[in-house]
LOLOTI-966986 format. One record per atom (N, C-alpha, C): x, y, z; residue in one letter. Coordinates in steps of 0.05 Angstrom, whole numbers, padded with zeros to 5 digits, always signed. Layout:
XYZA;...
***
This chain:
+00017-00023-00002X;-00002+00002+00000X;+00017+00026+00001X;+00008+00046-00015X;+00023+00071-00018X;+00008+00095-00009X;+00018+00110+00013X;+00007+00134+00021X;+00025+00157+00013X;+00017+00174-00006X;+00033+00193-00018X;+00018+00220-00020X;+00037+00241-00015X;+00027+00269-00018X;+00042+00283-00041X;+00031+00290-00060X;+00046+00304-00080X;+00042+00335-00080X;+00061+00349-00074X;+00060+00377-00070X;+00073+00394-00092X;+00069+00419-00095X;+00081+00437-00113X;+00078+00425-00143X;+00054+00416-00148X;+00048+00406-00174X;+00029+00421-00190X;+00030+00419-00215X;+00010+00428-00236X;-00007+00405-00243X;-00030+00402-00232X;-00047+00377-00232X;-00068+00379-00255X;-00067+00356-00272X;-00085+00359-00295X;-00110+00343-00289X;-00128+00358-00289X;-00157+00346-00282X;-00177+00351-00308X;-00197+00337-00309X;-00216+00340-00333X;-00223+00368-00338X;-00230+00383-00315X;-00242+00408-00314X;-00220+00431-00318X;-00196+00423-00317X;-00177+00441-00321X;-00152+00434-00307X;-00130+00452-00311X;-00105+00446-00298X;-00098+00469-00279X;-00089+00464-00256X;-00080+00486-00235X;-00060+00476-00215X;-00046+00496-00203X;-00026+00487-00184X;-00040+00477-00158X;-00030+00458-00147X;-00040+00446-00120X;-00026+00419-00114X;-00043+00404-00099X;-00031+00379-00087X;-00050+00359-00095X;-00038+00331-00093X;-00055+00307-00099X;-00042+00289-00079X;-00065+00275-00066X;-00061+00256-00046X;-00069+00227-00053X;-00054+00209-00044X;-00058+00180-00051X;-00057+00164-00024X;-00077+00148-00018X;-00080+00134+00005X;-00089+00106-00003X;-00072+00085+00007X;-00079+00056-00004X;-00083+00053-00031X;-00063+00068-00048X;-00061+00063-00076X;-00084+00077-00092X;-00100+00093-00078X;-00123+00106-00090X;-00122+00136-00087X;-00128+00152-00106X;-00129+00180-00105X;-00151+00188-00084X;-00145+00206-00067X;-00164+00214-00046X;-00164+00243-00040X;-00183+00257-00025X;-00183+00284-00021X;-00167+00293+00006X;-00159+00275+00022X;-00142+00280+00043X;-00121+00260+00046X;-00098+00273+00054X;-00073+00255+00058X;-00071+00244+00087X;-00056+00220+00085X;-00052+00205+00108X;-00032+00219+00124X;-00031+00215+00150X;-00008+00228+00168X;+00019+00216+00163X;+00020+00189+00154X;+00043+00179+00147X;+00051+00179+00118X;+00039+00196+00103X;+00044+00199+00074X;+00073+00206+00071X;+00084+00196+00047X;+00109+00205+00037X;+00105+00230+00021X;+00119+00252+00025X;+00116+00275+00010X;+00134+00275-00014X;+00125+00283-00037X;+00139+00283-00062X;+00134+00312-00074X;+00157+00328-00075X;+00157+00355-00086X;+00159+00353-00114X;+00140+00361-00131X;+00139+00361-00161X;+00155+00382-00173X;+00161+00400-00159X;+00179+00422-00167X;+00165+00440-00191X;+00140+00442-00187X;+00124+00458-00206X;+00119+00444-00234X;+00126+00417-00235X;+00120+00402-00260X;+00093+00394-00263X;+00084+00381-00282X;+00057+00374-00289X;+00054+00344-00280X;+00031+00341-00265X;+00025+00313-00252X;-00002+00309-00267X;+00001+00285-00282X;-00023+00278-00301X;-00031+00249-00302X;-00052+00239-00310X;-00059+00212-00307X;-00039+00196-00325X;-00034+00172-00315X;-00017+00151-00332X;-00032+00149-00360X;-00016+00143-00378X;-00029+00140-00405X;-00041+00113-00410X;-00062+00112-00424X;-00076+00083-00431X;-00072+00084-00461X;-00055+00071-00473X;-00051+00067-00500X;-00069+00048-00516X;-00088+00058-00528X;-00110+00043-00538X;-00104+00029-00567X;-00096+00004-00565X;-00093-00012-00591X;-00063-00010-00598X;-00045-00027-00581X;-00019-00031-00589X;-00017-00058-00600X;+00004-00065-00616X;+00007-00092-00630X;+00028-00108-00618X;+00043-00098-00598X;+00064-00113-00584X;+00068-00102-00555X;+00074-00120-00536X;+00080-00114-00509X;+00110-00105-00508X;+00116-00080-00500X;+00143-00069-00500X;+00147-00053-00475X;+00151-00067-00454X;+00151-00052-00426X;+00169-00027-00425X;+00194-00030-00437X;+00213-00011-00434X;+00202+00016-00449X;+00190+00011-00472X;+00180+00035-00488X;+00156+00046-00476X;+00137+00029-00463X;+00113+00039-00450X;+00122+00058-00426X;+00142+00047-00409X;+00153+00060-00387X;+00164+00090-00397X;+00179+00089-00416X;+00193+00113-00425X;+00167+00132-00434X;+00147+00123-00445X;+00129+00141-00456X;+00105+00146-00437X;+00107+00138-00408X;+00085+00145-00392X;+00060+00129-00392X;+00064+00106-00404X;+00041+00088-00407X;+00040+00067-00388X;+00017+00064-00374X;+00016+00046-00352X;-00007+00024-00357X;-00023+00027-00377X;-00041+00008-00386X;-00043+00009-00416X;-00048-00013-00428X;-00050-00017-00461X;-00073-00035-00467X;-00086-00026-00488X;-00107-00043-00501X;-00092-00060-00522X;-00087-00086-00518X;-00074-00103-00537X;-00090-00111-00559X;-00081-00108-00584X;-00096-00116-00606X;-00097-00147-00608X;-00115-00158-00625X;-00117-00185-00623X;-00096-00202-00643X;-00080-00184-00658X;-00064-00193-00679X;-00037-00202-00667X;-00040-00226-00652X;-00017-00235-00638X;-00013-00265-00649X;+00007-00275-00639X;+00013-00305-00647X;+00015-00321-00621X;-00006-00334-00612X;-00031-00338-00627X;-00049-00315-00625X;-00070-00317-00641X;-00090-00295-00644X;-00107-00296-00618X;-00114-00274-00607X;-00129-00272-00584X;-00160-00277-00588X;-00164-00303-00596X;-00192-00314-00601X;-00200-00336-00586X;-00186-00342-00561X;-00191-00360-00547X;-00189-00353-00514X;-00209-00361-00497X;-00207-00349-00472X;-00183-00356-00456X;-00169-00375-00462X;-00144-00381-00444X;-00121-00362-00455X;-00120-00357-00479X;-00101-00340-00490X;-00107-00312-00482X;-00133-00304-00482X;-00135-00278-00469X;-00132-00275-00440X;-00138-00294-00425X;-00130-00293-00395X;-00103-00292-00390X;-00087-00306-00405X;-00057-00305-00404X;-00046-00278-00410X;-00059-00266-00432X;-00047-00239-00441X;-00053-00220-00417X;-00076-00220-00406X;-00083-00200-00386X;-00067-00205-00361X;-00052-00223-00354X;-00038-00227-00331X;-00008-00221-00335X;-00001-00221-00357X;+00030-00220-00363X;+00043-00195-00351X;+00034-00169-00355X;+00049-00149-00344X;+00046-00139-00316X;+00028-00151-00303X;+00020-00141-00277X;+00044-00144-00257X;+00050-00128-00235X;+00032-00104-00229X;+00041-00079-00243X;+00065-00079-00255X;+00076-00055-00265X;+00059-00046-00293X;+00053-00063-00306X;+00038-00054-00330X;+00012-00073-00333X;-00013-00061-00338X;-00036-00075-00342X;-00045-00076-00369X;-00047-00100-00380X;-00053-00106-00407X;-00084-00112-00406X;-00096-00098-00428X;-00126-00104-00429X;-00131-00116-00455X;-00133-00139-00455X;-00135-00154-00485X;-00161-00147-00499X;-00154-00140-00524X;-00177-00135-00544X;-00182-00162-00562X;-00203-00175-00557X;-00207-00199-00567X;-00212-00199-00600X;-00206-00220-00612X;-00214-00222-00639X;-00244-00224-00643X;-00258-00210-00663X;-00284-00213-00667X;-00290-00235-00682X;-00271-00246-00698X;-00279-00273-00715X;-00256-00292-00709X;-00261-00319-00710X;-00240-00334-00704X;-00215-00334-00723X;-00193-00331-00712X;-00169-00326-00725X;-00168-00303-00743X;-00184-00284-00733X;-00188-00258-00752X;-00193-00261-00779X;-00205-00285-00788X;-00209-00292-00815X;-00235-00277-00824X;-00251-00263-00811X;-00273-00251-00822X;-00294-00270-00829X;-00297-00294-00818X;-00320-00311-00827X;-00335-00320-00802X;-00322-00334-00784X;-00340-00346-00763X;-00334-00330-00740X;-00357-00324-00725X;-00353-00307-00703X;-00340-00322-00678X;-00324-00306-00663X;-00309-00316-00642X;-00328-00317-00617X;-00322-00333-00597X;-00338-00332-00571X;-00332-00306-00553X;-00346-00288-00562X;-00339-00261-00549X;-00349-00261-00516X;-00369-00275-00513X;-00378-00275-00485X;-00359-00291-00467X;-00349-00312-00476X;-00330-00328-00459X;-00302-00312-00459X;-00296-00300-00477X;-00271-00282-00477X;-00275-00259-00458X;-00297-00247-00458X;-00304-00225-00441X;-00300-00235-00414X;-00310-00258-00406X;-00307-00272-00380X;-00281-00273-00373X;-00261-00278-00392X;-00232-00284-00387X;-00216-00259-00387X;-00226-00234-00390X;-00215-00211-00390X;-00215-00192-00410X;-00227-00200-00433X;-00227-00185-00457X;-00244-00158-00453X;-00234-00133-00461X;-00246-00107-00455X;-00262-00096-00477X;-00255-00109-00500X;-00267-00102-00529X;-00264-00122-00547X;-00273-00121-00572X;-00266-00139-00593X;-00260-00123-00617X;-00246-00136-00637X;-00236-00122-00659X;-00234-00136-00683X;-00234-00126-00707X;-00230-00138-00733X;-00200-00139-00733X;-00180-00130-00720X;-00151-00132-00725X;-00142-00112-00745X;-00123-00122-00758X;-00109-00105-00778X;-00130-00102-00805X;-00148-00118-00807X;-00161-00118-00831X;-00192-00113-00827X;-00205-00104-00848X;-00235-00099-00849X;-00251-00125-00855X;-00271-00128-00841X;-00288-00151-00849X;-00306-00146-00874X;-00299-00159-00894X;-00314-00155-00920X;-00340-00163-00925X;-00348-00184-00909X;-00376-00196-00907X;-00393-00179-00887X;-00411-00166-00903X;-00431-00145-00887X;-00448-00164-00868X;-00454-00186-00877X;-00471-00202-00857X;-00456-00212-00833X;-00430-00221-00836X;-00414-00225-00813X;-00411-00204-00797X;-00404-00179-00810X;-00400-00153-00793X;-00427-00146-00775X;-00447-00152-00788X;-00473-00143-00774X;-00478-00163-00750X;-00470-00188-00751X;-00473-00206-00731X;-00452-00203-00708X;-00425-00191-00715X;-00405-00184-00697X;-00418-00160-00680X;-00429-00139-00697X;-00440-00116-00680X;-00464-00125-00663X;-00480-00141-00673X;-00503-00148-00653X;-00495-00161-00631X;-00477-00183-00634X;-00466-00198-00611X;-00454-00181-00591X;-00436-00160-00599X;-00421-00142-00582X;-00440-00125-00567X;-00463-00115-00582X;-00482-00098-00572X;-00494-00113-00545X;-00502-00138-00548X;-00513-00150-00526X;-00496-00156-00502X;-00469-00154-00508X;-00450-00154-00484X;-00439-00126-00477X;-00447-00108-00490X;-00440-00079-00485X;-00411-00077-00488X;-00398-00091-00509X;-00373-00087-00516X;-00369-00070-00541X;-00349-00053-00540X;-00343-00036-00563X;-00328-00053-00584X;-00336-00049-00608X;-00324-00062-00633X;-00302-00044-00645X;-00278-00052-00648X;-00257-00037-00659X;-00254-00047-00688X;-00256-00029-00709X;-00252-00038-00735X;-00229-00024-00748X;-00219-00038-00767X;-00199-00025-00786X;-00212-00016-00810X;-00211+00012-00819X;-00228+00025-00837X;-00214+00028-00865X;-00212+00006-00880X;-00201+00007-00908X;-00215-00018-00922X;-00228-00011-00943X;-00241-00031-00960X;-00219-00048-00972X;-00217-00073-00965X;-00198-00090-00975X;-00198-00096-01005X;-00222-00093-01015X;-00225-00097-01045X;-00208-00076-01060X;-00204-00052-01045X;-00186-00032-01059X;-00160-00029-01050X;-00154-00040-01024X;-00131-00035-01011X;-00109-00062-01015X;-00122-00086-01018X;-00103-00109-01016X;-00081-00104-01036X;-00058-00110-01027X;-00031-00112-01045X;-00025-00082-01051X;-00036-00062-01037X;-00028-00035-01040X;-00013-00023-01017X;+00007-00007-01022X;+00022+00003-00999X;+00023+00034-00996X;+00008+00050-01013X;+00007+00078-01012X;-00020+00088-01020X;-00023+00113-01014X;-00048+00126-01023X;-00046+00139-01051X;-00064+00133-01069X;-00061+00147-01095X;-00056+00176-01095X;-00039+00184-01110X;-00029+00212-01112X;-00006+00216-01125X;+00003+00242-01124X;+00028+00249-01138X;+00054+00234-01125X;+00053+00232-01099X;+00077+00217-01087X;+00079+00187-01097X;+00053+00173-01095X;+00057+00146-01103X;+00062+00143-01133X;+00052+00161-01149X;+00055+00157-01177X;+00086+00162-01184X;+00097+00183-01172X;+00127+00190-01177X;+00145+00166-01166X;+00136+00153-01145X;+00153+00130-01134X;+00145+00103-01147X;+00125+00104-01163X;+00117+00078-01175X;+00106+00058-01158X;+00094+00067-01134X;+00084+00047-01114X;+00056+00040-01120X;+00049+00014-01114X;+00021+00006-01119X;+00005+00020-01097X;-00017+00033-01106X;-00032+00051-01088X;-00061+00048-01089X;-00074+00054-01070X;-00106+00052-01067X;-00117+00080-01064X;-00140+00082-01074X;-00154+00111-01071X;-00161+00118-01041X;-00158+00141-01033X;-00164+00146-01005X;-00192+00142-00999X;-00209+00139-01020X;-00240+00133-01015X;-00244+00106-01002X;-00223+00088-01002X;-00225+00063-00991X;-00232+00064-00962X;-00222+00085-00946X;-00227+00089-00917X;-00258+00097-00914X;-00265+00116-00932X;-00295+00126-00928X;-00312+00104-00933X;-00309+00086-00953X;-00327+00064-00959X;-00329+00046-00937X;-00308+00040-00924X;-00311+00021-00900X;-00323+00034-00878X;-00316+00062-00871X;-00331+00073-00850X;-00361+00075-00853X;-00369+00080-00878X;-00399+00085-00886X;-00411+00059-00880X;-00399+00035-00887X;-00417+00011-00884X;-00415+00004-00855X;-00394+00007-00841X;-00396+00001-00813X;-00410+00018-00794X;-00411+00043-00804X;-00431+00062-00788X;-00459+00056-00791X;-00463+00050-00815X;-00495+00042-00823X;-00501+00014-00807X;-00485-00007-00804X;-00491-00026-00790X;-00491-00022-00760X;-00473-00006-00751X;-00474+00003-00722X;-00499+00017-00715X;-00509+00035-00733X;-00536+00051-00727X;-00558+00031-00728X;-00558+00010-00746X;-00578-00009-00747X;-00580-00027-00725X;-00558-00036-00714X;-00557-00053-00692X;-00556-00039-00663X;-00550-00012-00663X;-00547-00001-00636X;-00522-00007-00622X;-00500-00017-00637X;-00478-00025-00627X;-00456-00003-00623X;-00438-00006-00607X;-00417+00014-00601X;-00394+00008-00621X;-00386+00027-00637X;-00366+00023-00656X;-00343+00045-00653X;-00317+00033-00654X;-00294+00051-00652X;-00277+00046-00678X;-00275+00066-00692X;-00257+00064-00717X;-00229+00073-00707X;-00212+00052-00709X;-00184+00054-00694X;-00168+00078-00705X;-00167+00081-00731X;-00155+00103-00742X;-00170+00114-00766X;-00180+00140-00765X;-00188+00156-00783X;-00171+00176-00797X;-00167+00175-00822X;-00142+00192-00831X;-00150+00207-00857X;-00175+00209-00867X;-00182+00225-00891X;-00205+00245-00883X;-00206+00267-00898X;-00226+00284-00893X;-00256+00272-00897X;-00259+00255-00918X;-00284+00241-00924X;-00291+00221-00897X;-00272+00210-00886X;-00276+00194-00862X;-00287+00210-00838X;-00272+00232-00836X;-00283+00248-00811X;-00310+00260-00815X;-00315+00267-00842X;-00343+00276-00847X;-00363+00254-00838X;-00359+00230-00845X;-00379+00210-00838X;-00381+00206-00811X;-00357+00209-00794X;-00361+00207-00764X;-00375+00228-00753X;-00370+00250-00763X;-00383+00276-00750X;-00413+00271-00755X;-00422+00265-00778X;-00450+00263-00786X;-00463+00241-00767X;-00450+00219-00766X;-00461+00196-00750X;-00463+00206-00722X;-00445+00219-00711X;-00445+00228-00683X;-00469+00244-00682X;-00475+00264-00700X;-00499+00279-00698X;-00526+00266-00695X;-00525+00246-00710X;-00549+00226-00711X;-00552+00207-00687X;-00532+00210-00669X;-00535+00195-00645X;-00524+00168-00644X;-00509+00161-00668X;-00496+00134-00672X;-00475+00133-00651X;-00473+00107-00639X;-00453+00106-00618X;-00424+00098-00631X;-00415+00119-00643X;-00387+00116-00657X;-00365+00135-00647X;-00341+00126-00643X;-00317+00141-00635X;-00297+00135-00655X;-00276+00150-00652X;-00253+00145-00671X;-00226+00156-00659X;-00204+00144-00670X;-00177+00151-00660X;-00160+00157-00684X;-00133+00165-00676X;-00116+00171-00697X;-00087+00169-00685X;-00066+00168-00697X;-00038+00168-00687X;-00024+00195-00694X;-00004+00201-00678X;+00009+00226-00687X;+00021+00229-00717X;+00027+00204-00727X;+00038+00204-00752X;+00019+00214-00772X;-00004+00208-00772X;-00025+00218-00789X;-00035+00245-00784X;-00027+00257-00762X;-00031+00286-00756X;-00007+00303-00766X;+00018+00292-00764X;+00042+00309-00765X;+00055+00304-00795X;+00049+00280-00807X;+00064+00275-00832X;+00041+00269-00854X;+00048+00279-00880X;+00036+00268-00904X;+00053+00253-00920X;+00038+00242-00939X;+00055+00222-00957X;+00078+00234-00968X;+00086+00260-00967X;+00112+00268-00976X;+00134+00255-00958X;+00129+00246-00935X;+00147+00231-00917X;+00158+00206-00929X;+00145+00196-00952X;+00153+00171-00963X;+00168+00179-00988X;+00176+00203-00993X;+00190+00209-01019X;+00217+00197-01022X;+00232+00190-01005X;+00256+00177-01006X;+00256+00146-01004X;+00231+00134-01009X;+00225+00108-01000X;+00232+00098-00976X;+00231+00113-00953X;+00238+00108-00928X;+00216+00090-00914X;+00224+00066-00912X;+00206+00047-00903X;+00194+00052-00872X;+00207+00067-00857X;+00195+00073-00830X;+00171+00091-00835X;+00165+00102-00860X;+00141+00116-00863X;+00118+00097-00877X;+00124+00073-00878X;+00106+00052-00891X;+00088+00045-00866X;+00062+00057-00867X;+00044+00052-00845X;+00020+00039-00855X;+00002+00033-00838X;-00026+00024-00843X;-00046+00037-00823X;-00064+00056-00834X;-00067+00063-00862X;-00042+00075-00870X;-00038+00077-00896X;-00014+00090-00909X;-00020+00120-00905X;+00002+00138-00902X;+00002+00167-00900X;-00014+00177-00925X;-00028+00200-00915X;-00046+00210-00938X;-00036+00239-00948X;-00053+00250-00966X;-00048+00277-00978X;-00045+00298-00956X;-00035+00320-00961X;-00032+00342-00942X;-00059+00352-00936X;-00078+00352-00955X;-00107+00361-00947X;-00119+00344-00929X;-00115+00318-00928X;-00125+00301-00909X;-00112+00303-00881X;-00086+00313-00881X;-00074+00317-00858X;-00085+00340-00845X;-00088+00359-00859X;-00102+00383-00848X;-00130+00379-00835X;-00145+00364-00850X;-00170+00355-00841X;-00170+00338-00814X;-00147+00322-00812X;-00143+00308-00788X;-00138+00326-00764X;-00123+00348-00767X;-00117+00366-00748X;-00143+00381-00739X;-00157+00387-00759X;-00184+00402-00754X;-00203+00384-00737X;-00203+00357-00745X;-00222+00338-00728X;-00211+00336-00701X;-00186+00338-00694X;-00176+00338-00668X;-00187+00361-00652X;-00184+00383-00666X;-00191+00408-00655X;-00224+00413-00648X;-00238+00401-00667X;-00268+00406-00663X;-00278+00382-00648X;-00265+00364-00635X;-00276+00342-00620X;-00284+00316-00632X;-00279+00315-00659X;-00289+00293-00675X;-00271+00267-00666X;-00243+00274-00663X;-00228+00252-00653X;-00228+00249-00625X;-00231+00225-00615X;-00235+00215-00588X;-00208+00205-00574X;-00192+00190-00590X;-00171+00178-00578X;-00145+00183-00593X;-00122+00191-00581X;-00097+00192-00595X;-00079+00167-00585X;-00072+00150-00603X;-00057+00126-00595X;-00034+00124-00607X;-00015+00105-00601X;+00011+00104-00614X;+00010+00084-00636X;-00008+00066-00636X;-00008+00042-00657X;+00019+00026-00652X;+00032+00026-00631X;+00060+00013-00625X;+00064-00012-00641X;+00082-00012-00660X;+00085-00038-00675X;+00116-00039-00683X;+00132-00045-00663X;+00160-00044-00670X;+00170-00065-00688X;+00184-00059-00709X;+00191-00078-00733X;+00223-00075-00735X;+00239-00097-00732X;+00266-00097-00736X;+00276-00090-00764X;+00304-00091-00768X;+00314-00087-00795X;+00307-00109-00815X;+00304-00133-00806X;+00294-00152-00824X;+00269-00151-00836X;+00254-00132-00822X;+00228-00128-00837X;+00226-00101-00849X;+00244-00083-00842X;+00242-00055-00853X;+00264-00049-00876X;+00285-00060-00871X;+00308-00059-00895X;+00301-00073-00920X;+00280-00067-00932X;+00270-00081-00955X;+00259-00060-00974X;+00253-00067-00998X;+00241-00048-01015X;+00214-00044-01005X;+00206-00014-01008X;+00182-00002-00996X;+00160-00022-00995X;+00153-00031-01020X;+00132-00051-01023X;+00133-00075-01010X;+00157-00084-01002X;+00160-00110-00991X;+00162-00108-00958X;+00166-00084-00951X;+00173-00078-00922X;+00149-00083-00905X;+00150-00089-00883X;+00126-00092-00864X;+00117-00063-00857X;+00091-00063-00852X;+00077-00038-00843X;+00082-00033-00812X;+00078-00009-00805X;+00080-00004-00777X;+00104+00013-00765X;+00099+00025-00741X;+00119+00041-00732X;+00121+00038-00700X;+00144+00046-00690X;+00146+00044-00661X;+00140+00072-00652X;+00119+00071-00637X;+00106+00098-00628X;+00101+00104-00600X;+00105+00085-00580X;+00099+00088-00554X;+00115+00109-00540X;+00144+00111-00545X;+00161+00130-00533X;+00155+00158-00543X;+00146+00162-00566X;+00143+00185-00578X;+00112+00201-00573X;+00094+00183-00566X;+00066+00190-00565X;+00061+00214-00550X;+00069+00217-00525X;+00065+00239-00507X;+00077+00265-00519X;+00104+00264-00528X;+00119+00287-00538X;+00104+00297-00563X;+00096+00281-00580X;+00082+00289-00605X;+00057+00299-00602X;+00044+00288-00581X;+00016+00300-00572X;+00020+00327-00562X;+00041+00332-00546X;+00044+00360-00538X;+00052+00378-00558X;+00061+00369-00579X;+00068+00388-00602X;+00044+00402-00615X;+00018+00385-00610X;-00008+00394-00623X;-00018+00418-00612X;-00008+00427-00592X;-00015+00455-00580X;-00047+00457-00574X;-00055+00437-00558X;-00084+00439-00548X;-00080+00441-00517X;-00100+00447-00505X;-00100+00447-00474X;-00093+00422-00462X;-00075+00418-00446X;-00066+00394-00436X;-00087+00375-00426X;-00107+00386-00413X;-00130+00369-00405X;-00146+00356-00425X;-00145+00370-00450X;-00157+00361-00473X;-00140+00337-00484X;-00112+00341-00481X;-00093+00320-00491X;-00096+00296-00474X;-00101+00299-00449X;-00102+00275-00433X;-00129+00259-00431X;-00149+00278-00441X;-00173+00262-00448X;-00168+00243-00471X;-00153+00250-00492X;-00148+00235-00515X;-00131+00210-00505X;-00113+00216-00489X;-00094+00195-00481X;-00100+00176-00459X;-00121+00185-00441X;-00124+00170-00418X;-00154+00165-00413X;-00166+00188-00409X;-00195+00185-00400X;-00214+00174-00421X;-00212+00181-00446X;-00232+00168-00467X;-00223+00140-00472X;-00200+00132-00475X;-00191+00102-00474X;-00201+00088-00450X;-00201+00099-00428X;-00209+00084-00406X;-00240+00080-00408X;-00254+00100-00415X;-00282+00097-00420X;-00289+00075-00442X;-00277+00077-00461X;-00283+00055-00484X;-00276+00026-00473X;-00255+00024-00458X;-00247-00002-00447X;-00264-00010-00420X;-00281+00008-00412X;-00296+00003-00387X;-00280+00001-00362X;-00257+00020-00360X;-00240+00020-00339X;-00245+00043-00319X;-00244+00040-00294X;-00244+00061-00274X;-00218+00070-00269X;-00209+00088-00290X;-00182+00100-00292X;-00182+00121-00311X;-00161+00137-00314X;-00157+00155-00334X;-00160+00184-00326X;-00167+00189-00300X;-00168+00214-00292X;-00154+00215-00265X;-00152+00240-00252X;-00142+00245-00225X;-00163+00250-00206X;-00185+00239-00210X;-00205+00240-00192X;-00207+00222-00166X;-00218+00232-00144X;-00217+00215-00120X;-00230+00190-00125X;-00218+00167-00117X;-00227+00140-00122X;-00218+00126-00141X;-00202+00140-00158X;-00190+00127-00180X;-00164+00115-00174X;-00152+00094-00186X;-00124+00085-00178X;-00103+00107-00183X;-00083+00104-00168X;-00062+00124-00170X;-00043+00118-00193X;-00053+00119-00218X;-00037+00116-00242X;-00028+00145-00252X;-00002+00150-00245X;+00005+00179-00248X;+00028+00182-00264X;+00035+00203-00278X;+00059+00209-00288X;+00069+00239-00284X;+00094+00244-00277X;+00105+00269-00272X;+00120+00278-00297X;+00112+00300-00309X;+00119+00308-00335X;+00134+00336-00336X;+00154+00339-00347X;+00166+00363-00354X;+00160+00369-00385X;+00137+00386-00386X;+00127+00395-00415X;+00147+00405-00433X;+00168+00419-00420X;+00183+00437-00437X;+00215+00424-00441X;+00218+00401-00429X;+00245+00387-00432X;+00252+00384-00461X;+00271+00393-00472X;+00278+00387-00501X;+00293+00362-00503X;+00291+00348-00524X;+00302+00324-00534X;+00299+00320-00563X;+00314+00299-00577X;+00312+00294-00601X;+00306+00265-00605X;+00285+00257-00623X;+00279+00232-00628X;+00301+00216-00645X;+00312+00197-00633X;+00332+00181-00647X;+00325+00152-00646X;+00320+00141-00669X;+00310+00111-00669X;+00331+00095-00653X;+00357+00096-00663X;+00378+00081-00651X;+00375+00079-00619X;+00368+00102-00610X;+00371+00108-00579X;+00345+00100-00564X;+00323+00092-00576X;+00300+00082-00565X;+00305+00060-00549X;+00288+00056-00527X;+00286+00034-00508X;+00268+00015-00520X;+00252+00019-00542X;+00235-00002-00554X;+00248-00025-00567X;+00234-00044-00571X;+00246-00071-00584X;+00259-00063-00612X;+00249-00043-00624X;+00258-00034-00650X;+00255+00001-00652X;+00270+00012-00667X;+00267+00040-00665X;+00259+00051-00692X;+00239+00037-00703X;+00229+00044-00730X;+00208+00067-00729X;+00215+00092-00725X;+00199+00114-00722X;+00201+00129-00747X;+00179+00142-00758X;+00180+00160-00781X;+00191+00188-00774X;+00194+00191-00747X;+00202+00218-00734X;+00232+00218-00727X;+00246+00198-00737X;+00276+00197-00732X;+00289+00225-00736X;+00303+00237-00715X;+00318+00262-00719X;+00301+00287-00713X;+00276+00285-00706X;+00259+00305-00703X;+00264+00320-00674X;+00270+00343-00669X;+00269+00355-00642X;+00239+00353-00628X;+00240+00347-00602X;+00213+00345-00590X;+00217+00357-00561X;+00194+00362-00551X;+00191+00373-00523X;+00173+00358-00505X;+00182+00352-00481X;+00164+00337-00463X;+00179+00309-00457X;+00182+00306-00430X;+00194+00282-00420X;+00178+00270-00395X;+00173+00247-00393X;+00165+00233-00369X;+00189+00233-00348X;+00182+00246-00324X;+00204+00245-00307X;+00202+00219-00286X;+00176+00216-00276X;+00171+00192-00258X;+00144+00181-00266X;+00138+00157-00259X;+00114+00143-00268X;+00109+00125-00242X;+00079+00124-00238X;+00071+00108-00216X;+00045+00090-00227X;+00046+00065-00220X;+00023+00048-00227X;+00010+00041-00199X;-00015+00048-00196X;-00030+00040-00167X;-00013+00049-00147X;+00002+00075-00147X;+00016+00086-00125X;+00042+00077-00120X;+00051+00055-00139X;+00079+00045-00137X;+00094+00054-00160X;+00119+00068-00154X;+00134+00077-00175X;+00146+00056-00194X;+00147+00062-00218X;+00157+00038-00236X;+00179+00052-00256X;
***
């Protein structure tokens, strides 16, 4: 048990950020400190909720620690796939107590998009959501069944928004960059087609739908319209799609080979506007470390994905939004989607905390990362914002 008193802190709360103190008693945030509490002087730095990274593809404890991440939603695209209650239960126990892993179960067996997985049993084993994984379910009948089953369990369905009929075998977005590089490319409309179908089915079934990454202007327009109609839909994005356009692929740099692929500058600007107007609900890393054997290949043959956990917070700070809004995207909203009593510094919440120097300068260097692989498209970029200390349930990690 930890009794702590944080003083001289800039405390981030949902309603705003202000100088003050924060008290922890028996590993839980409280309004009053214990007489035997250990006092921690924060030196005027920012005390915020520990990050909940919603939708990572690999467990990478060192990277999560460096990035201020205390909980992760683990995507089902594992080996073996998270489509069995025993596998789900093991995944949920692996990181404790320092890291809490919240498995996101496969919506269909083997993520094949045909037969429904046993969602209820996997929910009992610890699954906090279900997902289509890296791919879109093409069969609308199957997807409707997935949504109806998840609705009955009140589980959110996390979908990948790209129509596979247009994107299979493609590695870029149609446009000047893909044409100049001679890369197989798909039209950006593949995203909007997938979102339109899934939103229509979510509206029909009353299910909760989360589009893991929306990256195009047309996609954001569909999400906005659906929210106005009362559809239970949310969406996320990674810093890469907010800060980079497909111009980042110009030198065939495979670290910029992502899924979804980087988009046109006009779509990037639409993504920034969607964060600003509240359309985007979650900022996630999409952490997917890939070693040189997977990245040192011709662009079309290289694996998709980037190592994003260590840079998530610093890149989020560069977006110049109120810090309480940033931590809603990084912690409070992911907690709500996963059904967790966490994500804010409210009394009664577990003491998942990070101490942050928002202005500490550093440079992103892939070879210096603590992650399993340093495949970041931001290699060499100057950044600001460093995690100084981190606590999970009141215990420093």
